[in-house]
C-alpha positions as CSV (number, residue, x, y, z in Angstrom):
1,M,104.2,223.2,211.5
2,I,107.5,225.0,211.9
3,Q,110.4,223.1,210.3
4,I,114.0,223.8,211.1
5,P,116.4,223.1,208.2
6,S,119.4,221.0,209.2
7,D,121.8,223.6,207.6
8,L,120.2,226.6,209.4
9,H,122.7,228.5,211.5
10,P,122.1,227.7,215.2
11,D,121.6,231.4,216.1
12,L,118.6,231.6,213.7
13,V,116.6,228.7,215.1
14,P,114.2,231.2,216.9
15,L,113.5,232.8,213.5
16,A,112.8,229.5,211.7
17,F,109.0,230.2,211.6
18,L,109.7,233.0,209.1
19,L,111.5,230.8,206.6
20,G,109.9,230.2,203.2
21,D,107.8,232.1,200.7
22,W,104.6,233.7,201.8
23,A,101.7,235.4,199.9
24,G,98.5,237.2,201.0
25,A,96.7,240.4,201.3
26,G,96.3,243.3,203.6
27,V,95.2,246.9,204.1
28,T,97.2,250.2,204.0
29,D,95.9,253.5,205.4
30,F,98.0,256.6,206.3
31,P,97.2,260.3,206.2
32,G,98.2,261.8,202.8
33,A,98.0,258.4,201.0
34,E,95.1,256.6,199.5
35,K,93.6,253.9,201.6
36,A,93.9,250.6,199.7
37,N,93.8,246.8,199.8
38,F,97.2,245.3,198.8
39,G,98.7,242.0,197.8
40,Q,102.0,240.9,199.2
41,E,104.7,238.3,198.5
42,V,107.4,237.8,201.1
43,S,110.5,235.6,201.1
44,F,112.8,234.6,204.0
45,S,115.7,232.5,203.1
46,H,119.1,231.4,204.4
47,D,122.4,230.2,203.1
48,G,123.9,228.8,206.3
49,R,125.4,232.1,207.5
50,D,124.1,233.9,210.6
51,F,121.3,235.9,208.9
52,L,118.0,235.5,207.1
53,E,117.7,237.2,203.7
54,Y,114.3,239.1,203.4
55,H,112.4,240.4,200.3
56,S,108.9,241.8,200.2
57,H,106.9,243.2,197.3
58,T,103.4,244.7,197.6
59,W,101.0,246.1,195.1
60,V,97.6,247.8,195.1
61,L,94.6,245.6,194.5
62,D,91.3,246.6,192.8
63,A,87.9,245.5,194.2
64,E,88.2,242.2,192.3
65,G,91.6,241.5,193.7
66,N,93.6,242.2,190.5
67,K,97.0,243.9,190.6
68,V,96.7,247.6,189.8
69,K,100.1,249.1,190.5
70,P,103.2,248.5,192.6
71,L,103.0,249.8,196.2
72,E,106.3,249.1,198.1
73,S,109.3,246.8,197.8
74,E,111.9,246.2,200.5
75,S,114.7,243.9,201.3
76,G,117.1,243.3,204.1
77,Y,118.8,241.0,206.5
78,W,117.5,239.6,209.9
79,R,119.8,238.4,212.7
80,I,119.3,237.3,216.2
81,S,121.6,237.4,219.2
82,A,121.5,237.0,223.0
83,A,121.3,240.3,224.8
84,E,124.0,240.7,227.4
85,G,123.3,238.6,230.5
86,E,120.7,236.4,228.7
87,K,121.0,232.7,228.3
88,V,118.6,232.5,225.4
89,A,118.9,234.5,222.2
90,R,116.0,236.9,222.0
91,Q,117.2,240.2,220.5
92,V,116.4,240.7,216.8
93,E,118.2,243.2,214.5
94,V,117.1,244.0,211.0
95,V,118.8,246.1,208.3
96,M,116.3,247.1,205.6
97,V,116.3,249.1,202.4
98,R,113.1,250.2,200.7
99,D,112.5,251.3,197.1
100,D,111.5,254.8,198.1
101,G,115.0,255.6,199.2
102,V,114.8,254.8,202.9
103,V,117.4,252.6,204.8
104,E,116.5,251.5,208.3
105,V,118.0,249.7,211.2
106,W,115.5,247.9,213.4
107,Y,115.9,246.3,216.9
108,G,113.4,244.3,218.9
109,E,112.8,241.1,220.8
110,M,111.3,237.7,220.4
111,A,108.3,237.0,222.6
112,D,108.6,234.5,225.4
113,Q,107.4,231.0,224.4
114,K,105.8,232.0,221.1
115,P,106.8,232.8,217.5
116,Q,106.3,236.6,217.7
117,I,108.7,239.5,217.0
118,D,108.3,243.1,218.0
119,I,110.8,245.5,216.3
120,A,111.2,249.3,216.1
121,T,113.5,251.6,214.1
122,D,116.7,252.6,215.7
123,A,118.1,254.6,212.8
124,V,116.6,255.9,209.6
125,A,118.5,257.4,206.6
126,R,116.6,258.9,203.6
127,T,117.6,260.1,200.2
128,A,116.4,263.4,198.9
129,A,113.8,261.6,196.7
130,S,112.1,259.8,199.6
131,G,109.0,261.1,201.3
132,P,108.8,262.3,204.9
133,Y,109.5,259.4,207.3
134,S,111.0,259.4,210.8
135,G,110.5,255.8,212.1
136,G,108.2,252.9,212.7
137,K,107.3,249.7,214.6
138,R,106.3,246.3,213.4
139,L,104.9,243.2,215.0
140,Y,105.3,239.8,213.2
141,G,103.6,236.6,214.4
142,Y,103.1,233.0,213.3
143,V,99.4,232.3,214.0
144,K,97.8,229.0,213.1
145,G,100.2,228.5,210.2
146,D,99.9,232.0,208.8
147,L,102.4,234.8,209.0
148,M,100.7,238.0,210.2
149,W,102.1,241.4,210.6
150,V,101.2,245.0,211.4
151,G,103.3,248.1,210.8
152,E,103.2,251.5,212.3
153,K,105.0,254.6,211.0
154,Q,105.5,258.2,211.9
155,T,106.5,261.3,209.9
156,P,107.4,264.8,211.2
157,E,103.7,265.7,210.7
158,V,102.0,262.5,211.8
159,P,102.6,260.7,215.1
160,L,103.3,257.0,215.2
161,R,100.2,255.1,214.0
162,P,99.2,251.9,212.2
163,Y,99.6,252.1,208.4
164,M,99.8,248.5,207.0
165,S,98.8,245.0,208.1
166,A,98.6,241.7,206.2
167,Q,97.9,238.0,206.6
168,L,100.1,235.8,204.6
169,K,99.9,232.1,203.7
170,K,102.9,229.8,203.2
171,V,103.5,229.1,199.5
172,V,104.0,225.4,198.8
173,T,106.7,224.7,196.3
174,P,107.5,221.4,194.5
175,E,110.4,220.9,196.8
176,D,108.1,221.2,199.8
177,V,105.8,218.6,198.3
178,A,108.7,216.3,197.8
179,E,109.9,216.8,201.4
180,M,106.4,216.0,202.7
181,A,106.3,212.8,200.6
182,R,109.6,211.7,202.0
183,N,108.2,212.3,205.5
184,L,105.0,210.2,205.0
185,P,104.7,207.4,207.6
186,D,105.8,204.0,206.4
187,D,102.3,202.6,207.1
188,A,100.6,205.2,204.9
189,P,97.9,203.6,202.6
190,D,98.9,203.1,199.0
191,D,95.6,204.2,197.5
192,G,95.8,207.8,198.7
193,I,92.1,208.1,199.5
194,A,92.3,205.9,202.5
195,F,95.0,208.2,203.9
196,F,92.4,210.8,204.5
197,K,89.8,208.6,206.1
């Protein structure tokens, strides 16, 4: 269930499905890099202002699911605004920096009537230490309580193609449990077991 915090900036309500801490696994595969399974932790948070703060850390997993080495880290800010002439806010803008020395500006749109975002790079800046990269696309969606995403990228040598995708589950914190307890119905049974019958 998507919850909208009472102190969330009104412009961000369409992005509320992203809020929270997420963890899961995915696959990465791109020419010139080793194909691998990876683990991922993602956090989307807010402080009442008109943006979401975003952090993502990924690492290579071995066949048993153990962390082998760091893969990619990125952080940034997500905003949403109404495109000119629109009554409903649907345009998404993201500013993101990655540990490999790449800074990106992404633009995209929310899907109609569903929690889904499609973004593409509008500008890319790279340091001398970063590898070849010229742009990308990403699709994020909230599907049956999970956050799923697929990323595409291109370099001067490789045309735009999928390179990473993951399925993430919401991480439940003690604060989340306390909030759920506060929202239990007044007629919930006292013994706990009967609640599930």
